[in-house]
Backbone bond lengths (Angstrom), bond angles and torsions (degrees), N, CA, C in turn:
res aa  C-N    CA-C-N  psi(-1)  N-CA   C-N-CA  omega(-1)  CA-C   N-CA-C  phi
1 M - - - 1.452 - - 1.520 109.01 -
2 A 1.284 117.05 125.22 1.484 121.24 -179.42 1.546 110.73 -78.52
3 E 1.339 113.54 141.52 1.435 119.32 -179.14 1.536 108.31 -82.97
4 T 1.273 117.85 140.70 1.455 121.37 176.45 1.537 106.18 -98.70
5 S 1.334 116.54 166.52 1.462 119.55 -177.99 1.532 110.50 -67.48
6 A 1.312 117.28 -20.77 1.493 119.16 179.26 1.559 110.55 -71.22
7 N 1.321 117.25 -27.15 1.448 119.35 -179.09 1.529 114.69 -90.38
8 V 1.320 116.27 -8.79 1.473 119.13 -177.89 1.506 107.56 -101.96
9 T 1.321 115.22 129.69 1.458 120.18 175.57 1.498 112.20 -103.47
10 A 1.267 116.34 148.64 1.440 122.25 179.86 1.504 109.99 -77.21
11 P 1.318 120.95 145.00 1.496 120.69 177.81 1.513 109.21 -62.77
12 L 1.312 114.57 149.75 1.448 119.38 177.63 1.526 110.77 -65.88
13 D 1.271 115.95 138.86 1.463 123.19 179.96 1.515 106.22 -95.91
14 V 1.311 116.67 87.47 1.467 122.98 -178.35 1.500 108.93 -133.67
15 V 1.356 115.30 136.21 1.445 122.49 178.51 1.571 105.69 -111.28
16 W 1.297 116.38 131.81 1.484 120.28 -178.51 1.499 110.92 -111.52
17 G 1.363 113.23 135.71 1.477 121.39 174.42 1.515 110.51 93.48
18 A 1.329 115.28 140.91 1.457 120.53 -177.94 1.503 113.52 -61.93
19 P 1.340 121.64 -39.98 1.481 119.25 -179.64 1.517 110.76 -62.71
20 A 1.308 118.84 -39.36 1.484 121.64 179.93 1.522 108.86 -70.79
21 I 1.335 118.25 -36.10 1.456 120.09 178.22 1.521 109.05 -65.52
22 A 1.322 118.18 -42.34 1.449 122.66 178.70 1.553 110.44 -57.37
23 A 1.304 114.72 -45.60 1.460 119.62 -178.66 1.559 110.37 -64.65
24 S 1.324 115.81 -36.68 1.498 118.56 -176.14 1.508 112.87 -74.22
25 I 1.373 118.35 -22.34 1.433 120.08 178.56 1.552 110.55 -107.83
26 N 1.309 115.95 3.46 1.455 121.37 175.17 1.555 111.52 62.32
27 R 1.316 113.78 45.78 1.506 121.42 175.30 1.510 110.16 -126.75
28 T 1.300 118.13 163.75 1.446 121.96 176.46 1.548 108.47 -71.39
29 E 1.349 114.65 157.48 1.459 118.50 177.24 1.510 110.95 -60.28
30 R 1.307 116.59 -40.70 1.468 121.70 -177.78 1.542 108.93 -61.09
31 A 1.324 118.50 -48.04 1.484 122.72 -179.03 1.515 107.95 -64.53
32 T 1.338 118.53 -39.61 1.432 121.50 -178.30 1.513 110.41 -66.26
33 Y 1.325 119.23 -44.88 1.435 123.18 176.35 1.535 110.70 -56.03
34 H 1.323 115.41 -42.72 1.470 118.64 179.07 1.520 110.42 -61.31
35 M 1.325 118.04 -45.79 1.481 121.76 179.47 1.509 110.37 -64.24
36 L 1.310 118.21 -39.73 1.487 121.65 -178.53 1.524 109.45 -65.21
37 E 1.340 115.77 -49.05 1.464 119.43 -175.80 1.507 113.12 -69.85
38 S 1.352 117.56 -30.89 1.461 119.47 -179.12 1.565 110.66 -87.43
39 G 1.306 118.81 -5.68 1.477 121.58 177.13 1.509 113.40 76.94
40 T 1.309 117.87 24.00 1.459 121.14 -179.22 1.514 115.27 -100.86
41 L 1.281 117.25 10.24 1.481 120.83 -178.25 1.552 106.87 -109.64
42 P 1.357 116.48 101.92 1.461 120.37 -179.52 1.532 110.48 -58.85
43 G 1.320 115.13 138.78 1.486 120.34 178.61 1.508 114.44 86.08
44 A 1.325 118.38 6.25 1.468 119.83 -178.81 1.517 108.20 -113.82
45 K 1.352 115.97 144.01 1.428 122.35 172.41 1.494 109.52 -158.09
46 K 1.309 115.82 160.15 1.438 122.38 -177.82 1.518 109.08 -98.47
47 I 1.326 116.71 125.01 1.458 122.38 179.82 1.496 105.56 -123.46
48 A 1.352 114.82 122.66 1.467 122.49 178.48 1.514 112.06 50.55
49 G 1.329 117.18 39.20 1.449 122.35 177.37 1.506 115.62 81.86
50 R 1.328 117.87 6.43 1.470 120.58 -179.30 1.534 108.23 -126.82
51 W 1.319 113.87 137.54 1.458 118.66 178.93 1.502 113.03 -75.50
52 C 1.323 116.78 135.89 1.450 120.77 170.61 1.535 108.18 -127.38
53 F 1.330 114.89 157.87 1.452 120.51 -171.68 1.489 110.36 -147.41
54 A 1.299 116.35 130.79 1.471 123.68 175.63 1.543 109.26 -102.59
55 P 1.326 117.43 99.61 1.477 122.08 -178.24 1.541 111.10 -55.96
56 S 1.254 120.41 -36.31 1.460 120.56 -178.84 1.559 111.44 -62.54
57 V 1.309 117.10 -39.05 1.473 119.97 178.13 1.521 108.73 -66.71
58 F 1.312 118.00 -43.65 1.459 122.97 179.04 1.510 111.00 -58.95
59 Y 1.323 117.94 -52.04 1.458 120.98 -176.50 1.533 112.14 -69.00
60 D 1.338 117.68 -29.93 1.479 119.24 173.39 1.506 110.49 -67.22
61 A 1.358 117.09 -36.71 1.476 121.05 -177.84 1.568 109.88 -70.29
62 V 1.307 116.07 -42.36 1.474 117.53 -174.61 1.523 112.79 -82.52
63 T 1.317 118.81 -16.22 1.455 121.07 177.66 1.493 113.93 -101.46
64 A 1.353 117.69 -3.90 1.454 121.45 -178.11 1.552 107.12 -70.48
65 P 1.332 115.71 142.61 1.478 118.82 177.72 1.508 108.86 -67.04
66 Q 1.346 114.25 139.72 1.485 120.43 -176.89 1.536 105.31 -85.66
67 E 1.356 112.17 144.00 1.476 117.77 177.23 1.547 108.25 -78.49
68 S 1.325 114.68 137.29 1.475 117.32 178.14 1.518 109.50 -82.34
69 V 1.310 114.70 141.49 1.437 120.46 179.55 1.543 108.85 -97.52
70 A 1.339 115.82 122.14 1.431 118.33 178.23 1.515 111.54 -73.49
71 A 1.310 117.09 132.69 1.453 122.27 -178.29 1.501 112.28 -88.10
């Protein structure tokens, strides 16, 4: 039986470990650790003591249009 595209799921786009995360966002490890620990890196969270990162969430957050604030 042939698989259709509806039955096939794409692999999860997840980067594991701070050094790999730093490379994927083109930042130094030190800067990346700071962003991870301060909670300012969208798409990153710590699971079982290890950082994981979803680049698609990050890029969606940084490319989303900003809401204008009425003065």
